[in-house]
C-alpha angles and dihedrals in degrees: 000000000000118000111248117259099179137046089245091057090050090050091050088056091048093245112140095173128025122222094208133018118197119202123200135177090216130074114272112255119175095223137124086238093062114084100209090050091052093048092045094050091048091052090045091053089054091056102263123133108236133187131180132215110202120197098349119206101228093191091066099041088251087154088076096057094108096039124235118322121239093228114014153323116247 
């Protein structure tokens, strides 16, 4: 399962608020060689809802695309 990167993907999973949002300057690759994917999958396996924002465009407030997390940004 890929971690959601958009509000639409969260809605498709039935998640209306994420517990954790991970932000990375790299592209999102669902691979065991990609740190944010490993951390996200570990949190997901512990029951947390996790989203990821890859390569945010800070000029357009892209960092807000998934809303505010319930617990923390990572």
